[in-house]
Structures are given as structure tokens and as C-alpha cells.
C-alpha positions in Angstrom: 102.5 160.8 101.1 105.2 163.2 102.4 107.7 161.7 99.9 105.3 162.0 97.0 104.6 165.6 97.9 108.2 166.4 98.1 108.7 164.8 94.8 106.0 167.3 93.3 107.5 170.2 95.1 111.0 169.4 94.1 109.8 169.0 90.4 108.1 172.3 90.3 111.1 173.9 92.1 113.6 172.5 89.6 111.3 173.7 86.8 111.3 177.2 88.4 115.1 177.0 89.1 115.6 176.0 85.4 113.6 178.9 83.9 115.3 181.3 86.2 118.7 180.1 85.5 118.1 180.5 81.8 117.8 183.9 82.0 115.2 185.8 80.0 112.8 183.6 78.2 109.7 184.1 76.1 106.3 183.1 77.0 106.2 180.1 74.5 109.3 178.5 76.4 107.5 179.0 79.7 104.4 177.4 78.2 106.4 174.4 77.1 108.1 173.9 80.4 104.6 173.9 82.3 103.3 171.4 79.7 106.3 169.2 80.5 105.8 169.5 84.4 102.1 168.8 83.9 102.7 165.6 82.0 105.3 164.5 84.7 102.7 165.0 87.3 100.1 163.0 85.4 102.6 160.2 85.0 103.3 160.3 88.7 99.5 160.2 89.4 99.3 156.9 87.3 102.1 155.3 89.2 100.5 156.1 92.3 97.2 154.5 91.2 99.0 151.4 90.1 100.9 151.0 93.4 97.5 151.4 95.2 95.8 148.7 93.1 98.9 146.5 93.5 98.6 146.7 97.5 95.0 145.4 97.1 96.4 141.9 95.9 99.8 142.0 97.6 100.8 139.0 100.2 101.9 140.6 103.5 102.9 139.2 106.9 99.8 138.1 109.0 99.2 139.8 112.6 99.3 136.5 114.0 101.8 134.8 112.0 101.6 133.3 108.3 100.3 135.7 105.9 97.5 137.9 105.4 94.9 137.2 102.7 95.0 140.0 99.9 92.4 142.5 100.3 91.4 141.6 103.7 92.4 141.6 107.5 92.4 137.6 107.7 95.7 136.1 108.6 96.3 132.6 107.4 98.8 130.1 108.9 99.8 126.8 107.7 101.4 124.2 109.9 101.7 120.6 110.5 104.7 117.9 110.4 105.8 114.8 108.6 106.4 111.8 110.9 107.9 108.5 110.4 107.6 105.8 113.0 109.7 102.7 113.1 109.0 99.9 115.6 110.0 96.3 116.9 107.6 94.2 118.7 108.6 91.5 120.9 106.1 88.6 121.6 103.2 90.1 119.8 102.2 92.0 116.5 100.3 94.8 117.7 100.2 96.8 114.5 101.0 100.6 114.0 100.0 101.6 117.3 100.6 99.8 120.8 97.0 100.6 121.7 97.3 101.0 125.5 98.2 97.4 125.7 94.5 96.4 125.4 95.2 94.0 122.5 98.1 92.2 123.8 98.1 88.3 123.3 97.6 86.3 126.7 100.0 83.9 128.0 99.4 80.6 126.4 97.0 81.9 123.9 97.5 80.5 120.5 98.2 83.0 117.7 99.6 83.2 114.3 103.5 82.7 113.8 103.7 86.4 113.2 102.3 87.0 116.8 106.0 86.1 118.1 106.9 89.6 117.1 107.0 92.0 114.2 109.0 94.8 112.7 107.1 97.6 111.1 106.9 101.4 110.0 104.4 104.0 109.0 103.7 107.7 108.6 100.1 107.8 109.7 100.8 110.6 112.3 101.7 113.1 109.6 99.5 116.1 110.1 98.5 119.3 108.3 96.7 122.3 110.0 95.2 125.2 108.5 94.4 128.1 110.8 93.1 131.7 110.4 92.4 134.8 112.6 90.2 137.9 111.5 89.9 141.0 113.6 86.4 141.9 114.4 84.5 144.5 116.6 83.9 141.4 119.1 87.5 140.4 119.1 89.5 137.8 116.9 87.4 135.4 115.0 89.8 132.3 114.8 89.3 129.0 112.8 91.3 125.8 112.7 91.0 122.9 110.4 93.3 119.9 111.3 93.8 116.4 109.6 96.0 113.5 109.8 96.0 109.8 108.5 95.2 107.9 111.5 92.0 106.9 110.0 91.1 103.3 109.1 93.8 101.9 106.6 95.6 105.1 107.0 92.7 107.3 105.3 92.8 111.0 106.0 90.7 111.8 108.9 89.4 115.0 110.4 91.0 115.7 113.7 89.7 119.3 114.4 87.5 121.7 112.8 86.3 124.6 114.7 85.6 128.3 114.9 85.9 130.7 117.9 84.6 134.3 118.6 85.1 135.6 122.0 84.2 133.0 124.6 82.2 130.7 122.3 83.7 127.8 120.4 81.7 125.5 118.0 82.9 122.7 116.2 85.1 119.6 116.6 87.9 120.2 119.1 89.5 118.6 122.1 87.0 117.9 124.7 87.2 119.8 128.1 87.2 116.1 129.6 91.0 116.1 129.1 93.6 118.3 130.4 95.6 120.4 127.8 98.1 121.4 130.6 99.0 117.9 131.6 100.1 115.4 129.1 102.6 112.7 128.3 105.3 113.6 125.9 105.7 110.2 124.2 107.1 109.1 120.8 104.3 106.5 120.4 101.2 108.1 119.0 98.6 107.1 121.7 100.4 107.6 124.8 100.0 105.7 128.2 96.7 103.9 129.2 94.4 105.7 131.6 94.4 109.1 130.0 91.3 110.9 128.7 92.0 113.0 125.3 89.2 112.8 123.0 88.1 115.3 120.2 84.4 115.6 119.5 81.9 118.1 118.2 80.8 120.6 120.8 79.6 124.0 121.6 81.6 125.4 124.3 81.7 128.6 126.5 84.9 129.8 128.2 84.8 132.4 130.9 87.8 134.0 132.7 87.3 133.8 136.5 90.6 135.4 137.8 94.3 135.6 137.0 95.1 132.4 135.6 91.6 130.9 136.4 88.9 130.2 134.0 85.9 128.0 133.8 84.3 126.2 130.9 81.0 124.7 129.9 80.3 122.3 127.1 77.5 120.5 125.4 78.8 117.2 123.3 76.6 114.7 121.3 75.3 112.0 123.2 76.5 108.6 123.5 75.5 106.6 120.5 71.6 106.1 120.8 71.1 108.5 123.5 68.3 111.0 123.4 70.0 113.6 125.5 73.4 115.2 125.2 76.3 115.2 127.5 76.9 118.1 129.8 80.4 119.1 130.9 82.1 121.9 133.4 85.5 122.4 134.0 87.6 124.6 136.2 91.3 125.3 135.2 94.0 127.2 136.8 97.6 127.8 135.8 100.4 129.5 137.1 104.3 129.6 137.1 104.4 126.8 139.4 102.1 124.4 137.2 98.4 123.8 136.7 95.4 122.1 138.1 92.2 121.0 135.9 89.1 119.7 137.2 86.2 118.4 134.9 82.9 116.8 135.4 80.5 115.2 132.8 77.0 114.0 133.0 74.6 112.2 130.4 72.5 109.6 129.8 72.5 106.0 127.9 69.3 104.9 126.3 68.9 101.3 124.7 66.3 100.1 122.0 64.0 98.6 124.7 63.4 102.1 126.3 65.6 101.7 129.4 68.1 104.2 130.4 70.7 104.9 132.7 72.5 108.0 133.9 76.4 108.2 133.1 78.9 110.4 134.6 82.7 111.0 134.8 85.4 113.1 136.8 88.8 114.1 135.7 91.5 115.6 137.8 94.8 116.6 136.6 97.7 118.6 137.7 101.6 119.3 137.0 104.1 120.9 139.0 107.2 122.6 137.4 109.6 121.2 140.2 112.5 123.0 138.5 113.1 125.1 135.4 113.9 121.8 133.5 111.7 119.3 135.3 108.1 118.7 135.2 106.0 116.3 137.5 102.3 115.4 136.5 99.5 113.1 137.2 96.0 112.5 136.3 92.9 110.6 137.9 89.8 109.6 135.8 86.7 108.2 137.2 83.8 107.0 135.0 80.4 105.3 135.2 78.9 104.5 131.8 81.1 106.7 129.9 83.7 104.9 128.0 86.3 107.6 127.7 89.4 106.4 129.4 92.1 104.8 127.1 92.2 101.0 127.9 88.7 101.2 129.5 86.0 98.5 128.9 82.5 98.9 127.5 80.8 101.1 129.6 77.3 100.0 129.7 75.5 96.4 129.5 72.8 94.5 130.9 72.7 92.3 134.0 71.4 88.7 134.6 67.9 90.0 134.7 68.2 92.0 131.5 68.2 95.3 133.2 70.6 98.1 132.0 73.5 98.9 133.9 76.5 101.3 134.0 79.9 99.9 134.7 82.8 101.8 136.3 86.4 102.5 135.3 89.1 104.1 137.1 92.6 105.1 135.7 95.2 107.8 135.2 98.7 108.2 134.6 101.9 109.9 136.4 105.1 110.7 134.9 108.2 113.1 134.8 109.9 114.9 132.1 113.2 116.7 132.1 115.0 118.8 129.6 118.7 118.1 129.6 119.5 120.9 127.4 117.7 123.1 124.9 117.7 120.2 122.5 117.6 117.3 124.6 114.6 115.9 126.9 113.3 112.7 128.2 110.4 111.3 130.1 109.1 108.3 131.9 105.2 107.7 132.1 103.1 105.1 133.9 99.5 104.7 133.0 96.8 102.1 134.3 93.2 101.3 134.0 90.9 99.1 136.1 87.5 98.0 134.8 84.5 96.9 137.1 82.9 94.8 134.6 82.9 91.2 134.7 82.2 90.9 131.0 85.1 93.3 129.9 88.1 92.0 127.8 90.2 93.4 130.4 90.0 93.8 134.1 93.2 96.0 134.3 95.7 97.5 131.9 99.2 99.0 132.6 101.6 100.5 130.3 105.1 102.2 130.8 106.8 104.5 128.5 110.4 105.7 128.7 112.2 107.9 126.1 114.7 110.3 124.9 113.9 113.0 122.4 116.5 115.0 120.3 115.6 118.2 118.5 118.7 119.2 116.4 116.7 122.2 115.1 113.2 123.4 116.7 111.3 122.0 113.8 112.6 118.4 114.3 112.2 115.7 117.0 114.1 112.4 116.8 112.8 110.2 119.6 113.7 106.7 120.9 111.2 104.9 123.2 110.7 101.7 125.1 107.1 100.7 125.8 106.0 97.9 128.0 102.2 96.9 128.6 100.6 94.4 130.6 96.9 93.3 130.7 94.9 91.1 132.9 91.3 89.6 132.2 88.5 89.1 134.8 89.3 85.5 134.6 93.0 86.0 135.8 94.7 85.5 132.3 97.4 87.6 131.9 99.8 88.8 129.0 102.6 91.5 128.1 104.3 93.0 125.4 107.3 95.1 124.7 107.9 97.7 121.8 110.9 99.6 121.0 110.0 102.6 118.6 111.9 105.3 117.0 110.0 108.3 115.6 111.3 111.2 113.3 109.3 114.2 112.9 109.9 117.2 110.6 107.6 120.2 111.3 106.7 123.0 109.0 
């Protein structure tokens, strides 16, 4: 605005100086000069109006990254990545995912010729994420929509779709059963057995309780067929040395005969920043009638009398990751599950992941990983398999 005022002042001043410099002039010449100045001022006003109108539709940088929607205060961000996975299986053909070792062929079990091993590739993990942030009188209103191609037959599926205003989140997001601070950085999509990492529709409340400490409560849909939802509560603490998370869940399972049984689960997770480059982590998950552990069994069944009963599963993982440089990191992770269910396909499942990941630029990860899995049935039959996998991920 100051520049525009200065321009007008300069315009008038230039006209005055011109008039004075020309010496004596008649009234007609002064009127002509005034008319020219007035015409210039009208043209300037039109230019200013055009600039204001263009600003309404201009794309500008968003306050939270990305860009701002023209004519609004909403910032939009687009992100995601394209990932190609290439793998070699020994002893089994496990498909596009190692699957927590739950589907490994047992020793001596008949199988197709292809089950002796396999080579494969896919791009199913490729992901797209659209997020927004809009300032309001009650804080930022944030939304996220995220998809990938890990649906059946590589169909596009919904990963997350939620909105968040203040302490309240509604939609499909990561369940608070898991631990967003403690995770395994693996090349293979699913990661180790024994973890809990599910996305589900929910209504969630997050409340700060102190520096680095906050509590969460959530309501999630009931287990299939249930008449009541599942209730969850979590306590999370993080600091420079690491993080700790404890989550409990309670629900109910109902069958068609009118029987029901209470279900519950407990998750404890922690990681320790042993050094600036080394991270040690572990989680423990215990469930009854709540099939949420990767590699766990069917959680509810009937006993010999036909009465409904909940089965127990326990599992977790432990690992260490280390950054060798700004562009090179590696990790080793061990996961396990044990099921107390005589009708389960597996009494126990174990996996080991060891990898090295190189990031030549911040937007790219090129990783190589060896995965070994073992499983044992309640009858004592055993099986194991090994996979070598390379993943190349380019982000945007």
C-alpha cells in the first residue's frame, strides 16, 4: 500500500514539477495536465483491483507445508511413495507377503512343485496420502485420507480416513492398541510376528497430562457379531531418552446362540535411545478372545460341551536399529507368538528380520533384508522358511 501511495504522490509531484518547469502556462494546458493525471490514477486503480482479484485464486504456500487452497485458509499436502519389492523364497512359495510365518509349509507336508521355492515381485505397498489443515477458533482442523494397493488382488484399499479437531479424532486411523513410538523398520511390509498394528474406525479422545505424557481413550467397533463396542484406554510417555506406552482394551463377543464372553487385551511397549544412533525396542502383547496379534490364532471358540470360550495369545517383538551414517541404517528384529488354543493352526510362530537400508537421497530407501520364519502346530509338527527381499522406495 505504501508503494502505491508513493507512486501516486510521485505522479502528482512529477506533474507539478513539469508544470513549474515549463514556465507560464495557460489554464487550458493545466486542465489538460490534470486530465492526464486523473486518467493515470484511474488506470492504477484498475490494476490494483485486478491484482486483488488475482490474489483470490492464486496458489500460495500452505502454513503446514504443501499449498494453500485458493480463496481459503486450508493448507493441502500430497505425499506418498512408490515401492517395488523383489523377493526369493526358499522351501516355500509364500506369495507377496511373508505373512508372519503363519502359512509356512510343515516338514513332510505335501505341496505343489512350486512350493519348493519362488521368485516374485510386486508394487502393492505403493501409497498415496492427502492431508489438510484448516485454522479454526478451536485450533487446527486436520484431515487425512491414505490408500495403498494391499487389498485383495492388489485392489486399492483404504488405509486411513479421519478428521481431528482439538482432542477429538473420528474416522479410520491406527488403533491405540499399538505403539506409534516403538516399531520395527523392516523392508518386508508386515514386519515381525507378535506385534499389534491395526487400523480401524474409531472415536478417540487425546488429553495431555504433563510434559511428554498424555492419555487416550477410544471406542472401536465390536468384534464381528458383537452387540457392544470395544473400549480402549492408553497412557503414553515420551522423552529424549525414549518412550513407554501401555494400552488396555475390553469388549465382548456374542455368538448366534445368545452366548457371550468377555474379551480383553494388554499392550506394553518401550524403546530406549541407547545412543544418538542406536535404538533398542520391545513390545509385549497379551490377549484373551481378542485376535489382534500378528500371527495369533482364532480368539474365540466352543469347548467340548458347546460352551463359548475365549482363547489366550501372547506375543511381542524385540529389536535394535542403528544408523551408521546419515544415509545408512540397519536393524535386527525378533518376533514371536504363542497361542493357547488346541484347535489353532499354530501353537507358536517366530520370525527374524535382519536388514540394511540405504537412503541416497532423503526421498529414497533401498533396502535388503533376510527373513526367517518358524511355526509349530499344537500336534508338534514344525516348518520353517527363508526369504531374501529387496525393496526400492521412492517418496514424494
